[in-house]
C-alpha positions as CSV (number, residue, x, y, z in Angstrom):
1,M,0.0,0.0,0.0
2,T,1.3,3.5,-0.9
3,P,1.9,5.7,2.1
4,D,-0.4,8.7,2.6
5,P,1.6,11.7,1.2
6,I,0.7,13.9,4.2
7,E,1.9,11.3,6.7
8,K,5.0,10.8,4.5
9,A,5.8,14.5,4.7
10,R,5.0,14.9,8.4
11,T,7.2,11.9,9.2
12,A,10.2,13.2,7.2
13,W,10.0,16.9,8.0
14,G,8.7,16.6,11.6
15,D,8.0,20.0,13.3
16,D,9.9,21.7,10.5
17,L,7.3,20.9,7.8
18,P,6.9,24.0,5.6
19,D,3.4,25.0,4.7
20,W,4.1,24.7,1.0
21,V,5.3,21.0,1.4
22,E,2.1,20.2,3.3
23,L,0.2,21.9,0.5
24,L,2.1,19.7,-2.0
25,A,1.3,16.6,0.1
26,Q,-2.4,17.6,0.1
27,A,-2.4,18.0,-3.6
28,C,-1.0,14.5,-3.9
29,T,-3.9,13.1,-1.9
30,H,-6.4,14.7,-4.2
31,E,-4.6,13.8,-7.4
32,S,-2.0,11.2,-8.2
33,Q,1.6,12.1,-7.5
34,N,2.3,11.8,-11.2
35,K,-0.4,14.3,-12.1
36,V,0.9,16.8,-9.5
37,A,4.4,16.4,-10.8
38,K,3.3,16.9,-14.4
39,R,1.3,20.0,-13.4
40,L,4.4,21.4,-11.6
41,G,6.8,20.5,-14.5
42,Y,8.8,18.0,-12.4
43,S,9.2,14.3,-12.4
44,P,7.3,12.2,-9.8
45,T,10.7,11.4,-8.2
46,V,11.3,15.1,-7.5
47,V,7.9,15.3,-5.8
48,S,8.5,12.2,-3.8
49,N,12.0,13.4,-2.7
50,V,10.6,16.8,-1.6
51,L,7.9,15.0,0.5
52,S,10.5,12.7,2.0
53,K,12.9,15.6,2.6
54,K,15.5,14.0,0.4
55,Y,15.6,16.5,-2.4
56,A,19.3,17.5,-2.7
57,A,18.9,20.7,-4.8
58,S,17.5,24.0,-3.7
59,L,13.9,23.9,-2.8
60,E,13.3,27.6,-3.8
61,A,12.1,26.8,-7.4
62,V,9.9,23.9,-6.2
63,E,8.4,26.2,-3.6
64,D,7.6,28.9,-6.2
65,K,5.9,26.4,-8.5
66,V,3.9,24.8,-5.7
67,R,2.8,28.2,-4.4
68,G,2.0,29.4,-7.9
69,V,0.0,26.4,-8.9
70,Y,-1.7,25.3,-5.7
71,D,-1.6,28.3,-3.4
72,R,-2.3,30.9,-6.2
73,K,0.6,33.1,-5.0
74,T,1.1,35.9,-7.4
75,V,3.7,38.5,-8.1
76,D,3.5,42.0,-9.6
77,C,5.4,41.7,-12.9
78,P,6.5,45.1,-14.4
79,A,5.7,43.8,-17.9
80,L,2.7,41.5,-17.4
81,G,1.1,42.8,-14.3
82,E,-0.1,40.2,-11.7
83,L,0.9,36.6,-12.6
84,P,1.4,33.3,-10.7
85,S,4.8,33.0,-9.1
86,N,5.6,29.8,-11.1
87,Q,5.0,31.8,-14.3
88,C,7.3,34.5,-13.0
89,R,10.0,32.0,-12.4
90,K,9.5,30.5,-15.9
91,W,10.1,34.0,-17.4
92,R,13.1,34.7,-15.2
93,T,14.6,31.4,-16.3
94,K,14.0,32.2,-20.0
95,A,15.5,35.7,-19.4
96,R,18.9,34.4,-18.7
97,K,19.6,34.6,-22.5
98,L,18.1,36.9,-25.0
99,N,16.1,35.1,-27.7
100,S,15.3,37.8,-30.3
101,A,13.1,35.4,-32.4
102,N,10.0,36.4,-30.4
103,A,9.0,39.9,-29.4
104,M,7.5,38.6,-26.1
105,N,10.9,37.0,-25.2
106,V,12.6,40.3,-25.9
107,T,10.1,42.2,-23.7
108,M,10.5,39.7,-20.9
109,F,14.3,39.6,-21.2
110,R,14.3,43.4,-20.6
111,A,11.7,43.4,-17.9
112,C,13.0,40.4,-16.0
113,N,16.6,41.7,-16.0
114,R,15.4,45.0,-14.5
115,C,13.1,43.4,-11.9
116,P,14.2,43.1,-8.3
117,L,12.8,39.6,-8.0
118,H,15.3,38.5,-10.7
119,K,18.3,40.3,-9.3
120,G,20.7,38.0,-7.4
121,Q,18.5,34.9,-7.6
122,A,19.6,31.6,-9.0
123,D,16.6,30.5,-11.0
124,E,17.3,26.8,-11.3
125,E,14.5,24.6,-12.7
C-alpha cells in the first residue's frame, strides 16, 4: 500500500514541515503524485523526494511552483502585471539569455533583468 503523502511529509519533516510542502502533500492526496508532478513540471521522483525531505537541490524553485499552482501566489510583474509565481520563475529562467526570435521573449528579457525579483536569484529549474 502506498503511504499517505501527508503522513510521509510529516514523518520526514517533523515539526519543520513547511506549509508549502504540506500543500504539496495535500495535492498528492487529491490527485496522483504523477499528475501533481506533471502540473508542476517536475518528475514524480522530485515530488517524492521533496515530500521525503531527500531533495538535494535548492527547494526555492519547487516552492515557487507549488505556491503558484496550488496556493495561487502571485507577483506583480513590471511587464505583465499580476501573474502566478511559477510563471514569473519561468520567465526569469528564460530571461537568462536573449532570444530575439520572439517579441515577447525580448520584452520579458528586458523586464526580468530589471526586476528586483530576478536580481541576485539563481533560478534553477
